[in-house]
C-alpha positions in Angstrom: 163.9 125.8 260.4 163.8 129.6 259.6 163.6 131.0 256.5 163.3 134.4 255.0 161.6 134.5 252.2 161.6 137.4 249.4 158.7 138.3 247.2 159.4 140.3 244.2 156.5 142.2 242.6 156.2 142.2 239.0 156.9 145.7 237.8 153.8 146.4 235.2 152.0 143.8 236.1 147.8 145.4 236.1 145.8 146.1 239.3 143.7 142.8 238.6 146.7 140.4 239.0 148.1 142.9 241.9 144.8 142.3 243.6 144.9 138.5 242.7 148.3 137.8 244.2 147.8 140.5 247.1 144.6 138.0 248.2 146.9 135.1 247.9 149.5 136.2 249.8 146.8 137.5 252.7 145.0 134.5 252.8 148.7 132.2 253.1 150.1 134.8 255.8 146.5 134.4 257.3 146.1 130.6 257.1 149.7 129.1 256.0 150.1 125.5 255.4 150.9 123.0 257.3 154.9 123.0 258.4 154.8 126.7 258.1 154.5 129.4 261.1 154.9 133.0 260.0 156.7 135.2 262.7 157.2 138.3 260.9 156.1 140.4 257.8 157.5 143.7 256.4 157.3 145.5 253.1 159.3 147.3 251.3 157.1 149.4 248.8 159.5 151.1 247.0 161.3 147.9 246.2 158.0 146.1 245.4 159.7 143.6 247.9 157.6 141.7 250.7 159.9 139.7 253.5 158.1 137.1 255.1 160.0 135.1 258.4 158.6 132.4 258.7 159.2 128.9 260.3 159.2 125.7 258.4 159.0 122.4 259.6 161.2 119.8 257.6 158.6 118.2 255.4 157.4 122.3 254.2 161.5 122.9 253.4 161.4 121.2 250.5 158.2 122.6 248.4 158.5 126.3 250.4 157.6 128.1 247.2 154.7 126.0 246.2 153.5 125.7 249.6 152.9 129.4 249.8 151.1 129.3 246.3 153.0 132.5 245.0 154.8 130.6 242.0 152.1 130.8 239.8 151.0 134.3 240.3 151.4 136.4 237.3 152.1 139.8 239.6 155.1 138.0 241.8 158.4 138.5 239.5 160.2 136.0 242.0 160.2 134.2 245.4 163.1 133.9 247.2 164.1 131.5 250.3 167.0 131.6 252.6 168.2 130.0 255.4 168.5 132.2 258.7 171.6 131.1 260.6 172.6 132.7 263.8 175.2 135.6 262.7 177.2 135.3 265.2 177.4 131.3 265.2 177.9 131.7 261.4 180.8 134.3 261.8 182.5 132.0 264.1 182.4 129.1 261.7 184.0 131.3 259.3 186.8 132.7 261.1 187.6 128.9 262.3 187.9 128.1 258.8 
């Protein structure tokens, strides 16, 4: 399954907290946990967000935030996960309801 993971940086975090969180994220992007394959990442620095597109197997889906080890970082405000679905199929399903 593909997921869009949105990481939001906390406003007012110290330089040390930001560096620590950035190091963890970098390590996880370069060496993801078993069952997670990073497909692409995009940063929106103005909004303090990082978007990650990842392929995640069923074993890793249940604990994707913990798998990425981001929820314990003080510089991370939130980690949101969204299941990515085919847009055309989703619209066709909605129209047939």
